[in-house]
Every structure is written in C-alpha cells, then in structure tokens.
Backbone as JSON, one array per atom type, in Angstrom:
{
  "sequence": "MAARTSTPEKRPGFFSQLRTLYTFTQKEYRWLPFVLAGIVLAGIGLGVLIGFLIPPVAVWSVILWGVTGLLAGILIAMIVMTRLSTRAMYRKIDGMPGATGHVLTSSLGRNWQASETPIGVNPRTQEAVYRAIGRGGVVLIGEGSRTRLSRLVNEERARVQRVAAGVPVTVLYVGHGDDEVQIKDLASTIKSLPKKVDRTTQAAVIKRVSSVSQGLSSLPIPKGVDPTKMRAPRPR",
  "N": [[75.28, 238.26, 106.58], [78.49, 236.52, 106.56], [80.0, 236.18, 103.19], [80.71, 233.13, 101.93], [83.63, 231.67, 101.42], [85.3, 229.67, 98.97], [87.56, 227.13, 99.21], [90.31, 226.83, 96.72], [91.13, 223.55, 95.32], [93.78, 221.82, 96.52], [96.4, 220.97, 94.34], [98.33, 218.22, 93.61], [102.0, 218.28, 94.18], [105.02, 218.39, 92.1], [107.02, 216.4, 92.69], [105.45, 214.81, 94.29], [103.39, 213.73, 92.68], [105.18, 212.54, 90.98], [106.29, 210.41, 92.54], [103.83, 209.13, 92.83], [103.41, 208.1, 90.3], [105.63, 206.5, 90.03], [105.5, 204.57, 91.97], [102.82, 203.62, 91.35], [103.8, 202.47, 88.78], [105.85, 200.81, 89.39], [104.71, 198.65, 90.86], [103.45, 197.05, 88.71], [105.84, 196.34, 87.26], [108.17, 195.03, 88.66], [110.97, 195.17, 88.15], [111.78, 197.83, 87.81], [113.21, 199.82, 89.31], [115.7, 198.95, 88.91], [116.15, 199.15, 86.25], [115.95, 202.18, 85.86], [117.78, 202.91, 87.44], [120.08, 202.19, 86.36], [119.89, 203.49, 83.73], [120.54, 206.02, 84.5], [122.86, 205.71, 85.8], [124.32, 204.91, 83.44], [124.12, 207.18, 81.92], [125.44, 208.95, 83.38], [128.25, 207.56, 83.24], [128.49, 207.75, 80.53], [128.64, 210.71, 80.19], [131.21, 211.42, 81.57], [132.89, 209.67, 80.06], [132.75, 211.2, 77.48], [133.72, 213.59, 78.7], [136.53, 212.76, 79.2], [137.29, 212.25, 76.54], [137.25, 214.44, 74.97], [139.42, 217.03, 74.23], [140.88, 219.84, 75.96], [141.64, 217.88, 78.45], [140.22, 218.06, 81.51], [139.71, 218.48, 84.81], [137.53, 220.01, 85.51], [135.95, 220.03, 83.46], [135.46, 217.42, 82.98], [133.72, 216.94, 85.29], [131.7, 218.53, 84.51], [130.62, 217.42, 82.26], [129.89, 215.0, 83.43], [128.14, 215.72, 85.15], [125.84, 216.75, 83.07], [125.63, 214.53, 81.79], [124.29, 212.92, 83.95], [121.94, 214.51, 84.08], [120.73, 214.1, 81.57], [120.19, 211.29, 81.9], [118.6, 211.17, 83.88], [116.45, 212.28, 82.6], [116.02, 210.69, 80.41], [115.11, 208.41, 82.09], [112.96, 209.29, 83.16], [111.1, 209.36, 80.94], [111.08, 206.63, 80.28], [109.72, 205.62, 82.3], [107.34, 206.75, 82.17], [106.4, 205.87, 79.73], [106.16, 203.08, 80.35], [104.24, 203.12, 82.52], [102.22, 203.93, 81.32], [101.87, 201.83, 79.65], [101.59, 199.74, 81.83], [98.89, 200.56, 82.75], [97.34, 200.08, 80.64], [97.26, 197.28, 80.73], [96.34, 196.69, 83.04], [93.77, 197.64, 82.78], [92.63, 196.22, 80.91], [89.96, 194.26, 79.42], [88.26, 195.05, 81.29], [85.0, 196.42, 82.14], [83.91, 199.5, 80.96], [86.38, 200.35, 80.41], [86.88, 201.27, 77.58], [85.81, 203.87, 77.67], [87.32, 205.26, 79.38], [89.78, 205.28, 77.95], [89.1, 206.64, 75.81], [88.53, 209.31, 76.66], [90.89, 210.15, 77.93], [93.09, 209.74, 76.17], [92.68, 210.42, 73.34], [93.15, 213.06, 72.77], [92.86, 216.53, 71.71], [91.96, 216.82, 69.19], [89.62, 215.06, 69.01], [86.34, 214.36, 69.87], [84.94, 212.82, 72.68], [82.95, 210.92, 75.0], [83.04, 209.84, 78.25], [80.93, 208.29, 78.99], [78.9, 205.93, 77.93], [76.92, 205.28, 75.02], [75.27, 203.48, 74.39], [74.13, 200.7, 76.44], [74.13, 197.71, 77.44], [72.16, 196.79, 80.19], [72.35, 194.27, 81.84], [74.67, 192.53, 80.68], [76.91, 194.54, 80.95], [77.91, 195.46, 78.61], [78.73, 197.63, 76.22], [78.4, 200.55, 74.18], [80.51, 203.05, 72.62], [81.0, 206.42, 71.42], [83.01, 208.41, 68.97], [84.31, 211.33, 68.03], [85.64, 212.88, 65.17], [88.4, 214.43, 63.33], [88.29, 212.36, 61.57], [85.82, 211.6, 60.99], [82.96, 209.8, 62.44], [83.29, 207.5, 64.81], [82.43, 204.46, 66.21], [82.51, 202.45, 68.95], [82.6, 199.21, 69.99], [82.17, 197.4, 73.26], [82.48, 194.33, 74.12], [80.59, 191.54, 73.55], [80.49, 190.94, 69.83], [78.17, 189.93, 68.84], [76.16, 190.36, 70.56], [76.05, 193.18, 70.55], [75.49, 194.22, 68.18], [72.88, 195.04, 67.42], [72.81, 197.33, 69.1], [74.86, 198.83, 67.88], [74.04, 199.09, 65.0], [71.77, 200.56, 65.41], [72.76, 202.99, 66.52], [74.68, 203.68, 64.2], [73.0, 204.07, 62.13], [71.29, 206.36, 63.13], [73.47, 208.37, 63.2], [73.93, 208.36, 60.41], [71.42, 209.61, 59.48], [71.53, 212.1, 60.6], [73.86, 213.15, 59.82], [74.65, 212.85, 57.01], [76.84, 211.53, 54.69], [79.05, 211.68, 56.4], [81.75, 209.69, 57.12], [81.55, 206.34, 58.91], [82.95, 204.68, 61.13], [83.41, 201.5, 62.41], [84.39, 199.78, 65.56], [85.61, 197.27, 67.45], [86.52, 196.15, 70.61], [88.79, 193.89, 71.64], [90.61, 190.98, 71.83], [90.49, 189.19, 69.61], [90.12, 188.19, 66.13], [89.85, 190.87, 63.67], [89.62, 192.49, 65.67], [90.29, 195.38, 68.21], [92.91, 195.67, 70.27], [92.82, 197.04, 73.38], [94.91, 198.77, 74.26], [95.94, 199.49, 71.9], [93.83, 201.08, 70.94], [93.47, 204.0, 71.28], [95.66, 204.81, 69.12], [94.76, 203.65, 66.98], [92.38, 204.82, 66.37], [93.28, 207.68, 65.99], [94.8, 207.33, 63.66], [93.18, 207.18, 61.57], [92.14, 208.31, 58.31], [91.86, 211.88, 57.5], [88.98, 212.86, 56.69], [87.01, 214.92, 57.19], [86.52, 218.44, 57.69], [87.27, 221.07, 60.14], [85.25, 222.57, 60.52], [82.89, 221.07, 59.48], [83.23, 218.91, 61.28], [82.57, 220.16, 63.83], [79.93, 220.79, 63.19], [78.92, 218.17, 62.88], [79.03, 217.18, 65.68], [77.26, 218.68, 67.15], [75.17, 218.21, 65.68], [74.73, 215.23, 66.25], [74.78, 215.38, 68.95], [72.44, 216.51, 69.54], [70.52, 214.59, 69.05], [71.17, 212.67, 70.91], [70.6, 213.47, 73.4], [69.0, 212.1, 75.17], [70.37, 210.03, 75.92], [72.22, 210.64, 77.97], [71.88, 209.99, 80.68], [72.76, 207.3, 81.09], [74.34, 204.74, 82.6], [77.93, 204.75, 83.84], [79.43, 201.76, 82.61], [80.42, 199.64, 85.32], [83.3, 198.86, 86.66], [85.9, 200.3, 85.95], [87.88, 202.53, 87.59], [88.16, 205.74, 86.93], [89.77, 207.6, 88.19], [91.81, 206.15, 89.4], [92.62, 204.05, 87.67], [94.07, 205.99, 85.91], [97.22, 206.44, 84.76], [99.15, 208.47, 86.3], [100.79, 211.55, 85.68], [103.64, 213.35, 85.83], [104.0, 216.98, 86.22]],
  "CA": [[76.04, 236.84, 106.84], [79.58, 236.68, 105.46], [79.98, 235.14, 102.07], [81.72, 231.69, 101.97], [84.85, 231.45, 100.77], [85.6, 228.29, 98.66], [89.14, 227.14, 98.99], [90.53, 225.96, 95.83], [91.62, 222.14, 95.61], [95.1, 221.87, 96.09], [96.88, 220.02, 93.46], [99.85, 217.52, 94.14], [103.08, 218.82, 93.47], [105.76, 217.71, 91.15], [107.77, 215.27, 93.42], [104.27, 213.79, 95.02], [103.2, 213.05, 91.06], [106.66, 211.7, 90.57], [106.51, 209.29, 93.23], [102.77, 208.25, 92.77], [103.83, 207.58, 89.27], [106.7, 205.45, 90.26], [104.68, 203.46, 92.65], [101.99, 202.86, 90.27], [104.18, 201.43, 87.82], [106.67, 199.72, 90.05], [103.35, 197.51, 91.25], [103.59, 195.99, 87.7], [107.24, 195.97, 86.92], [109.16, 195.01, 89.82], [112.46, 195.46, 87.9], [111.5, 198.97, 87.31], [114.21, 200.58, 89.91], [117.04, 198.48, 88.45], [116.25, 199.68, 84.91], [116.1, 203.29, 86.03], [119.24, 203.17, 88.06], [120.96, 201.83, 85.12], [119.9, 204.39, 82.77], [121.12, 207.14, 85.25], [124.42, 205.32, 85.93], [124.85, 204.93, 82.14], [124.16, 208.54, 81.71], [126.71, 209.61, 83.87], [129.39, 207.04, 82.56], [128.78, 208.4, 79.03], [128.82, 212.11, 80.16], [132.11, 211.33, 82.27], [133.75, 209.29, 78.88], [133.01, 212.21, 76.67], [134.63, 214.53, 79.25], [137.79, 212.34, 79.04], [137.44, 212.29, 75.05], [137.47, 215.79, 74.42], [140.59, 217.82, 74.8], [141.94, 219.48, 76.63], [141.14, 216.96, 79.43], [140.59, 218.8, 82.65], [138.84, 218.12, 85.98], [136.03, 220.84, 85.46], [135.35, 219.57, 82.23], [135.0, 216.06, 83.03], [132.51, 217.18, 85.89], [130.56, 219.21, 83.52], [130.18, 216.59, 81.13], [129.5, 214.16, 84.24], [126.56, 216.43, 85.54], [125.28, 216.66, 81.79], [125.06, 212.9, 81.5], [123.34, 212.59, 84.99], [120.67, 215.14, 84.0], [120.36, 213.42, 80.45], [120.05, 210.07, 82.24], [117.35, 211.39, 84.66], [115.3, 212.66, 81.46], [115.31, 209.46, 79.69], [114.79, 207.51, 82.63], [111.38, 209.69, 83.32], [110.44, 209.0, 79.7], [110.92, 205.24, 80.09], [109.02, 205.44, 83.53], [106.08, 207.38, 81.9], [105.8, 204.92, 78.96], [105.83, 201.82, 81.11], [103.25, 203.42, 83.41], [100.97, 203.9, 80.17], [101.67, 200.04, 79.43], [100.79, 199.24, 83.08], [97.46, 201.02, 82.82], [96.43, 199.22, 79.76], [97.4, 196.03, 81.13], [95.42, 196.66, 84.07], [91.91, 197.87, 82.5], [92.15, 195.48, 79.4], [88.93, 193.34, 79.96], [87.39, 195.53, 82.47], [83.84, 197.35, 81.73], [84.34, 200.87, 81.05], [87.92, 200.67, 79.98], [87.06, 202.13, 76.54], [85.35, 205.4, 77.76], [88.51, 205.96, 79.76], [90.93, 205.48, 76.94], [88.58, 207.78, 74.69], [88.63, 210.59, 77.25], [92.31, 210.44, 78.22], [94.34, 209.43, 75.33], [92.51, 210.95, 71.99], [93.54, 214.49, 72.5], [91.73, 217.4, 71.78], [91.27, 216.55, 67.95], [88.51, 214.26, 68.77], [85.13, 214.55, 70.93], [84.26, 211.56, 73.24], [82.69, 210.79, 76.38], [83.24, 208.37, 79.04], [79.66, 207.51, 79.34], [78.71, 205.09, 76.57], [75.92, 205.82, 74.13], [74.3, 202.51, 74.63], [74.46, 199.82, 77.23], [73.28, 196.32, 78.01], [72.61, 196.55, 81.64], [72.4, 192.9, 82.23], [75.97, 192.01, 80.77], [77.44, 195.64, 80.84], [78.49, 195.51, 77.25], [78.35, 199.17, 75.7], [78.94, 201.22, 72.7], [80.93, 204.27, 72.74], [81.38, 207.11, 70.24], [84.13, 209.43, 69.35], [83.89, 212.36, 66.37], [86.86, 213.91, 65.02], [88.51, 214.67, 61.58], [88.38, 210.97, 60.66], [84.77, 211.11, 60.69], [82.46, 209.27, 63.48], [83.93, 206.21, 65.03], [81.67, 203.58, 67.1], [83.35, 201.55, 69.36], [81.74, 198.27, 70.98], [82.9, 196.75, 74.14], [81.81, 193.16, 74.43], [80.41, 190.54, 72.5], [79.94, 191.67, 68.95], [76.87, 189.39, 68.42], [75.08, 190.97, 71.12], [76.08, 194.5, 70.44], [75.25, 194.49, 67.08], [71.59, 195.83, 67.48], [73.16, 198.85, 69.46], [75.85, 199.52, 66.91], [73.45, 199.16, 64.0], [70.96, 201.82, 65.61], [73.63, 204.31, 66.36], [75.06, 204.21, 62.9], [71.75, 204.82, 61.49], [71.17, 207.81, 63.6], [74.54, 209.04, 62.85], [73.81, 208.47, 58.85], [70.33, 210.11, 59.4], [71.67, 213.41, 60.59], [75.21, 213.48, 59.09], [74.91, 212.17, 55.73], [78.02, 211.7, 53.94], [80.41, 211.55, 57.12], [82.18, 208.46, 57.23], [81.41, 206.09, 60.34], [83.89, 203.54, 61.5], [82.96, 200.89, 63.66], [85.58, 199.18, 65.89], [85.4, 196.22, 68.62], [87.82, 196.32, 71.57], [89.08, 192.79, 72.09], [91.6, 190.35, 71.29], [89.97, 188.64, 68.5], [90.36, 188.52, 64.46], [89.42, 192.09, 63.41], [89.38, 193.27, 66.94], [91.3, 196.23, 68.52], [93.46, 195.78, 71.81], [92.51, 198.4, 74.37], [96.21, 199.26, 74.27], [96.18, 199.99, 70.36], [92.57, 201.83, 70.59], [93.6, 205.31, 70.77], [96.22, 205.14, 68.09], [93.9, 203.15, 65.63], [91.32, 205.96, 65.84], [93.91, 208.87, 65.49], [95.27, 206.98, 62.41], [92.17, 207.49, 60.55], [92.34, 209.2, 57.36], [91.25, 212.87, 57.86], [87.85, 213.1, 55.85], [85.89, 215.92, 57.23], [87.24, 219.61, 57.93], [87.01, 221.2, 61.49], [83.75, 223.19, 60.56], [82.02, 220.03, 59.26], [83.24, 218.28, 62.75], [81.85, 220.72, 64.84], [78.45, 220.58, 63.01], [78.55, 216.73, 63.31], [78.99, 217.06, 66.93], [76.11, 219.26, 67.43], [73.68, 217.19, 65.15], [74.81, 213.98, 66.85], [74.43, 215.43, 70.33], [70.94, 216.74, 69.46], [69.57, 213.34, 68.98], [71.54, 211.61, 71.85], [70.38, 213.98, 74.57], [68.34, 211.4, 76.08], [71.3, 208.96, 76.56], [73.09, 211.37, 79.06], [71.81, 209.37, 82.05], [73.19, 206.06, 80.99], [75.59, 204.78, 83.68], [79.11, 204.28, 83.24], [79.77, 200.23, 83.34], [81.19, 199.26, 86.48], [84.58, 198.03, 86.45], [86.83, 200.91, 85.81], [87.39, 203.68, 88.33], [89.35, 206.71, 86.06], [90.76, 208.35, 89.2], [92.68, 205.14, 90.1], [93.49, 203.61, 86.64], [94.87, 206.54, 85.04], [98.66, 206.66, 84.99], [99.63, 209.98, 86.85], [101.96, 212.11, 84.88], [104.27, 214.74, 86.35], [103.85, 218.27, 85.32]],
  "C": [[77.27, 236.92, 105.78], [79.53, 235.87, 104.24], [80.82, 234.16, 102.46], [82.4, 231.87, 100.95], [85.31, 229.95, 100.26], [87.4, 228.4, 98.49], [89.54, 226.29, 97.87], [91.45, 224.76, 96.17], [93.24, 222.28, 95.49], [95.64, 220.7, 95.37], [98.31, 219.57, 94.0], [100.83, 218.3, 93.44], [103.89, 217.85, 92.65], [106.24, 216.47, 91.89], [106.55, 214.07, 94.02], [103.93, 213.08, 93.39], [104.11, 212.17, 90.9], [106.53, 210.37, 91.44], [104.91, 208.47, 93.13], [103.14, 207.62, 91.52], [104.76, 206.28, 89.18], [106.26, 204.45, 91.04], [103.8, 202.64, 91.93], [102.73, 201.87, 89.25], [105.11, 200.41, 88.35], [105.82, 198.35, 90.67], [103.41, 196.52, 89.99], [104.98, 195.55, 87.26], [108.28, 195.99, 88.0], [110.55, 195.39, 89.45], [112.83, 196.84, 87.58], [112.86, 199.94, 88.09], [115.54, 200.3, 89.45], [117.18, 199.35, 87.13], [116.47, 201.21, 85.0], [117.31, 203.88, 86.59], [120.24, 202.89, 87.0], [121.11, 202.76, 84.02], [120.64, 205.72, 83.2], [122.49, 207.21, 85.28], [125.04, 205.53, 84.58], [125.17, 206.54, 81.56], [125.39, 209.21, 82.01], [127.79, 208.83, 83.42], [129.52, 207.88, 81.4], [129.37, 209.72, 79.06], [130.58, 212.07, 80.69], [133.47, 210.79, 80.81], [134.08, 210.37, 77.86], [133.98, 213.24, 77.13], [136.28, 214.21, 79.2], [138.38, 212.4, 77.4], [137.89, 213.58, 74.47], [138.42, 216.73, 74.93], [140.23, 219.12, 74.73], [141.17, 218.66, 77.69], [141.52, 217.69, 80.72], [139.32, 218.39, 83.75], [137.34, 218.71, 85.84], [135.33, 220.3, 84.52], [134.88, 218.18, 82.13], [133.66, 215.89, 84.44], [131.42, 217.54, 85.49], [130.06, 218.13, 82.78], [129.64, 215.19, 82.14], [128.02, 214.61, 84.49], [125.66, 216.45, 84.24], [124.73, 215.29, 81.72], [124.1, 212.47, 82.6], [122.13, 213.25, 84.61], [120.06, 214.15, 82.54], [119.84, 212.02, 80.78], [118.8, 210.22, 83.08], [116.15, 211.6, 83.36], [114.99, 211.45, 81.01], [114.83, 208.52, 80.59], [113.25, 207.91, 83.22], [110.84, 209.28, 81.98], [110.05, 207.76, 79.78], [109.68, 204.99, 81.37], [107.65, 205.67, 83.0], [105.43, 206.16, 80.67], [105.37, 203.53, 79.4], [104.8, 202.01, 82.17], [102.06, 203.33, 82.47], [100.72, 202.32, 79.88], [100.82, 199.47, 80.66], [99.23, 199.51, 83.06], [96.66, 200.2, 82.16], [96.27, 197.79, 80.13], [96.32, 195.68, 82.2], [93.89, 196.88, 84.08], [91.67, 196.89, 81.31], [91.26, 194.67, 80.17], [88.08, 193.85, 80.46], [86.57, 196.34, 81.53], [84.44, 198.67, 81.75], [85.81, 201.2, 80.79], [87.84, 201.67, 78.5], [86.61, 203.5, 76.74], [86.57, 206.03, 78.43], [89.58, 206.22, 78.96], [90.51, 206.66, 75.98], [88.94, 209.04, 75.33], [90.14, 210.91, 77.77], [93.06, 210.31, 77.14], [93.88, 210.26, 73.77], [93.25, 212.52, 71.75], [92.47, 215.39, 72.04], [91.26, 217.36, 70.14], [89.86, 215.98, 67.81], [87.7, 214.32, 70.26], [84.72, 213.4, 71.45], [83.83, 211.94, 74.49], [82.98, 209.62, 77.06], [81.99, 207.62, 79.26], [79.4, 207.11, 77.97], [77.12, 205.69, 76.08], [74.8, 204.65, 74.24], [74.8, 201.37, 75.31], [73.42, 198.59, 77.52], [73.15, 196.23, 79.26], [72.49, 195.25, 82.37], [74.12, 192.5, 82.19], [77.04, 193.3, 80.74], [77.96, 195.7, 79.71], [78.05, 197.02, 76.88], [79.09, 199.4, 74.48], [79.35, 202.47, 73.18], [81.02, 205.04, 71.44], [82.37, 208.04, 70.09], [83.92, 210.25, 67.8], [85.24, 213.28, 66.33], [86.92, 214.02, 63.51], [88.46, 213.47, 60.69], [87.04, 210.55, 60.37], [83.68, 210.65, 62.43], [82.71, 207.83, 63.78], [82.96, 205.68, 66.15], [82.51, 202.5, 67.73], [82.56, 200.23, 70.23], [82.67, 197.5, 71.73], [82.09, 195.6, 74.76], [81.64, 192.15, 73.37], [79.81, 191.19, 71.32], [78.61, 191.27, 68.41], [75.94, 190.37, 69.35], [75.14, 192.4, 71.22], [75.63, 194.96, 68.94], [74.17, 195.4, 66.6], [72.1, 197.26, 67.76], [74.04, 199.57, 68.49], [74.98, 199.73, 65.71], [72.49, 200.76, 64.17], [71.63, 203.24, 65.76], [74.21, 204.73, 65.06], [74.04, 204.66, 62.08], [71.21, 206.25, 62.0], [72.11, 208.55, 63.19], [74.29, 209.45, 61.28], [72.55, 209.4, 58.45], [70.64, 211.74, 59.47], [72.91, 214.29, 60.04], [75.56, 212.87, 57.88], [76.31, 212.34, 54.97], [79.34, 211.64, 54.91], [80.55, 210.07, 57.04], [82.03, 208.0, 58.7], [82.05, 204.79, 60.22], [83.46, 202.79, 62.8], [84.29, 199.77, 64.3], [85.09, 198.37, 67.16], [86.52, 196.13, 69.29], [87.7, 194.59, 71.98], [90.37, 192.25, 71.74], [91.57, 189.22, 70.16], [90.42, 189.07, 67.06], [89.46, 190.0, 64.32], [88.91, 193.03, 64.74], [90.67, 194.23, 67.38], [91.6, 196.19, 70.11], [93.08, 197.19, 72.42], [93.95, 199.25, 74.38], [96.38, 200.35, 73.07], [94.62, 201.09, 70.02], [92.68, 203.38, 69.89], [94.47, 205.92, 69.61], [95.67, 204.39, 66.89], [92.73, 204.23, 65.41], [92.07, 207.3, 65.45], [94.74, 208.63, 64.19], [94.29, 206.92, 61.45], [92.24, 208.35, 59.61], [91.37, 210.38, 57.67], [89.96, 213.12, 56.43], [86.88, 214.15, 55.99], [86.91, 217.46, 57.89], [86.75, 219.94, 59.57], [85.46, 221.92, 61.46], [82.73, 222.04, 60.44], [82.05, 219.06, 60.62], [82.22, 218.99, 63.67], [80.41, 220.8, 64.68], [77.82, 219.03, 63.25], [78.48, 216.61, 64.75], [77.69, 217.52, 67.58], [74.83, 218.44, 66.79], [73.59, 215.83, 66.0], [74.34, 214.14, 68.38], [72.77, 215.98, 70.39], [70.1, 215.66, 69.74], [69.9, 212.18, 69.83], [71.21, 212.32, 73.35], [69.75, 212.85, 75.64], [69.09, 210.17, 76.62], [72.2, 209.45, 77.46], [72.97, 210.54, 80.46], [72.1, 208.18, 81.97], [74.16, 205.91, 81.86], [76.79, 204.31, 83.0], [79.4, 202.63, 83.78], [80.68, 200.37, 84.34], [82.18, 198.62, 86.29], [85.71, 198.97, 86.31], [86.66, 202.29, 86.35], [88.75, 204.57, 87.65], [90.23, 207.37, 87.04], [91.78, 207.26, 89.47], [93.47, 204.31, 89.04], [94.28, 204.52, 85.99], [96.4, 206.58, 85.58], [99.17, 208.02, 85.24], [100.97, 210.53, 86.31], [102.46, 213.46, 85.58], [104.38, 215.68, 85.58], [105.19, 219.22, 85.6]]
}
C-alpha cells in the first residue's frame, strides 16, 4: 500500500492577510479608509515638497522624493492599521468569557508561559482563573466576579506557594472596576512587573507548578471567544 502523503496546509499570502486585516479593522472603524488615504497622500506631498526644497531642483529628484514619500506613507499607514486592529480586537472581546486566555497566549511573548485553558473554572457562571509564569513570578488572573473567584484564586495561590516558595505571586482581576485591569491593558500590566526570578528559576517553577496541575488539563475553555476569529491578523 502506498504511503499517504500529507499535503502541508497552505498559509495565506501577504496580500490575503493584509486584506483580512483591513476588513477586520474597517468593520470597527468606518473612517479607516479615509485615514489611510490621508496618510499616504501626506507622505507623497511631504516627499514632493522635500524634492523642491533641496537644490538643485530637478524632475528626477522630485519624482524620487515623491516615491520615497509614498513608501513611507504606506509603511506608516500599515503601522496605524495594525495598532487599530489590535484595539478593535480588544473592544470585541472585552467582557467575553475566555478573553483573558486569548490575551495571555497571543500578547505576552516568549518571556512568559501561559495557557489558553484556565486553571480553575466555575462551570455555572463561566468565571475562570488563569495563570502566567515569567520573570516577574507567577501571575493569577481572575476573569469574573472577585467574590465568587476568591476561593479558586486562594487555592491556586496556596498551591503555587507550596511548590515554589519565595516566588512572588501577583493576583489580577480583569474588569472595569477599582483595582481591576482592563483587558486591553492586561498584557502590558503583566509585562511591566519587576523581574524577580532568573530564567533558571522560572523554568523550575513552570515544571513544579505544571506537575501539580496536570489534573486540570481537561478544563474547558469558557465559551465566548473564538481565538481564530478574534485575533487581529497581521501581515507577514
């Protein structure tokens, strides 16, 4: 019997990703095309102006500077669109169950270890507790009512302190109230924590904490966020 050959999944091309990014962002910001067009035109105008101001003035020099301004305008427009797409994503998932897990796995970077699956869930209310481990220690993030999550948070904090004594444990709650962190600020808040552990200690903490959390791997992701639809695609 001939061996089956698996066809690798074809990844979308640059222009396909760019079109998806634009469509995703434009649904949230209807004025996006006017802003992008204005940035590109401003870049061209600035380039042409520089071409006329720098002697000797020549047609080829003006054209060259105009093209340079066009390219600069396109680059700035893409940067603006990417930032707006990220903001649009946060606006869409704000308040949705599972939003915390999505942010932890897509926005923290390689210096932090986190999972989209919560470490504790209230199956009735879909409130959940998530965990991230990095140079800033262990961070527990509650998604939902602080009162109803207190037991889950305290249990996980005691578990971490038992297997990783001396490692700082920070507790955050996602929301819009006092002493709560908005979902759009969650990643930056975690990454801004002072570095209290080295990489060797971080790896050891991840291993120890994972060893006492294996029974939680079957917990469901709270329904509400589809990561494949909510993630703002970025052109590569």
